[in-house]
C-alpha positions as CSV (number, residue, x, y, z in Angstrom):
1,M,-9.9,12.5,-30.1
2,T,-12.3,11.7,-27.3
3,R,-11.4,9.1,-24.7
4,F,-13.8,6.6,-23.3
5,F,-13.2,4.2,-20.5
6,A,-14.7,0.8,-20.0
7,P,-18.0,1.1,-18.2
8,A,-17.4,-2.2,-16.5
9,A,-14.2,-1.0,-15.0
10,A,-15.8,2.2,-13.7
11,L,-18.7,0.2,-12.2
12,A,-16.3,-2.2,-10.5
13,I,-14.5,0.7,-8.8
14,V,-17.7,2.5,-7.8
15,A,-19.3,-0.7,-6.5
16,A,-16.5,-1.1,-4.0
17,Y,-17.8,2.0,-2.2
18,P,-21.0,2.5,-0.1
19,A,-24.0,4.0,-1.7
20,A,-23.6,7.0,0.6
21,A,-20.8,8.3,-1.6
22,Q,-22.8,9.9,-4.3
23,T,-20.5,12.6,-5.8
24,Q,-17.0,12.2,-7.1
25,A,-15.8,14.5,-4.4
26,D,-17.3,12.2,-1.8
27,M,-15.8,9.2,-3.4
28,N,-12.3,10.9,-3.5
29,A,-12.6,11.8,0.2
30,Q,-13.5,8.2,1.1
31,A,-10.5,6.9,-0.9
32,A,-8.3,9.4,1.0
33,N,-9.7,8.3,4.3
34,E,-9.2,4.6,3.4
35,L,-5.6,5.4,2.5
36,R,-5.0,7.2,5.8
37,R,-6.3,4.2,7.7
38,A,-4.2,1.8,5.7
39,D,-1.1,4.0,6.1
40,T,-1.6,4.2,9.9
41,A,-1.8,0.4,10.0
42,L,1.3,0.1,7.8
43,N,3.3,2.5,10.0
44,A,2.4,0.6,13.2
45,Q,3.3,-2.7,11.6
46,W,6.5,-1.3,10.2
47,K,7.7,-0.3,13.7
48,V,7.1,-3.8,15.0
49,T,8.6,-5.7,12.1
50,Y,11.7,-3.5,11.8
51,A,12.3,-3.9,15.5
52,R,12.0,-7.6,15.2
53,M,14.5,-7.6,12.3
54,K,17.0,-5.7,14.4
55,Q,16.5,-8.2,17.2
56,R,17.1,-11.1,14.7
57,D,20.3,-9.4,13.6
58,A,21.4,-9.1,17.3
59,E,20.6,-12.8,17.9
60,S,22.5,-14.0,14.9
61,A,25.4,-11.7,15.6
62,S,25.8,-13.4,19.0
63,R,26.2,-16.7,17.1
64,G,29.1,-15.3,15.1
65,G,27.4,-14.0,12.1
66,G,24.8,-11.5,11.0
67,F,22.3,-12.0,8.1
68,G,21.4,-8.3,7.8
69,Y,17.7,-8.6,8.3
70,A,17.2,-5.0,9.3
71,A,19.1,-3.6,6.3
72,A,17.4,-5.9,3.9
73,T,14.0,-5.0,5.3
74,L,14.7,-1.3,5.2
75,A,15.9,-1.5,1.6
76,S,12.8,-3.6,0.7
77,Q,10.5,-1.0,2.3
78,R,12.1,1.9,0.4
79,A,11.9,0.0,-2.9
80,W,8.3,-0.9,-2.2
81,L,7.3,2.7,-1.5
82,Q,8.7,3.7,-4.9
83,F,6.9,0.8,-6.6
84,R,3.6,1.6,-4.9
85,D,3.7,5.2,-5.9
86,K,4.6,4.6,-9.5
87,Q,2.2,1.7,-9.9
88,C,-0.7,3.8,-8.6
89,V,0.2,6.6,-11.0
90,I,-0.2,4.0,-13.8
91,E,-3.5,2.7,-12.4
92,G,-4.9,6.2,-12.0
93,G,-3.8,6.9,-15.5
94,R,-6.5,4.7,-16.8
95,F,-8.8,7.6,-16.2
96,A,-6.2,10.3,-17.1
97,G,-7.7,13.8,-17.2
98,G,-11.0,12.5,-15.8
99,S,-12.6,13.1,-12.4
100,M,-12.0,9.4,-11.5
101,Q,-8.2,9.6,-11.8
102,P,-7.5,10.7,-8.2
103,F,-10.1,8.2,-6.9
104,A,-8.5,5.3,-8.8
105,R,-5.0,6.4,-7.7
106,G,-6.2,6.7,-4.1
107,Q,-7.9,3.3,-4.2
108,C,-4.7,1.7,-5.6
109,L,-2.5,3.3,-2.9
110,A,-4.8,2.0,-0.1
111,R,-5.0,-1.5,-1.6
112,L,-1.2,-1.8,-2.1
113,T,-0.6,-0.4,1.4
114,R,-2.9,-3.0,3.0
115,E,-1.2,-5.7,1.0
116,R,2.2,-4.5,2.2
117,T,1.0,-4.4,5.8
118,E,0.2,-8.1,5.5
119,Q,3.6,-8.8,3.9
120,L,5.3,-7.1,6.9
121,K,3.2,-9.2,9.3
122,D,4.3,-12.3,7.5
123,L,7.9,-11.4,8.2
124,M,7.3,-11.8,11.9
125,W,8.0,-15.6,11.8
126,T,10.1,-17.0,14.5
127,Q,13.0,-19.3,14.1
128,P,13.1,-22.6,15.8
């Protein structure tokens, strides 16, 4: 049985990348570079957010209690990493066995990593 993928889906993925990426190998390399940039930003934000959560725990402990911000944030990050990796296997599976599979997976990893970075930034709220 021959598998075909929806041309509109393929065009949407390809349209997200500059015209300079002409081969599948070039597109895969661009997706990998995009993931590296997203991962670097995530790691930098993680350090800031996690330090802030530890600080919050110290502040609330001085008032006689501790919410457990740091532990909850660490557990959330670990769960998110598992989710991201499995979700992107599924999204890449849309093109299973094809040359676009690693590209689609890499694009998913970068997108979800950027979204998580924003989520971590949103956790930087300050209490009144």
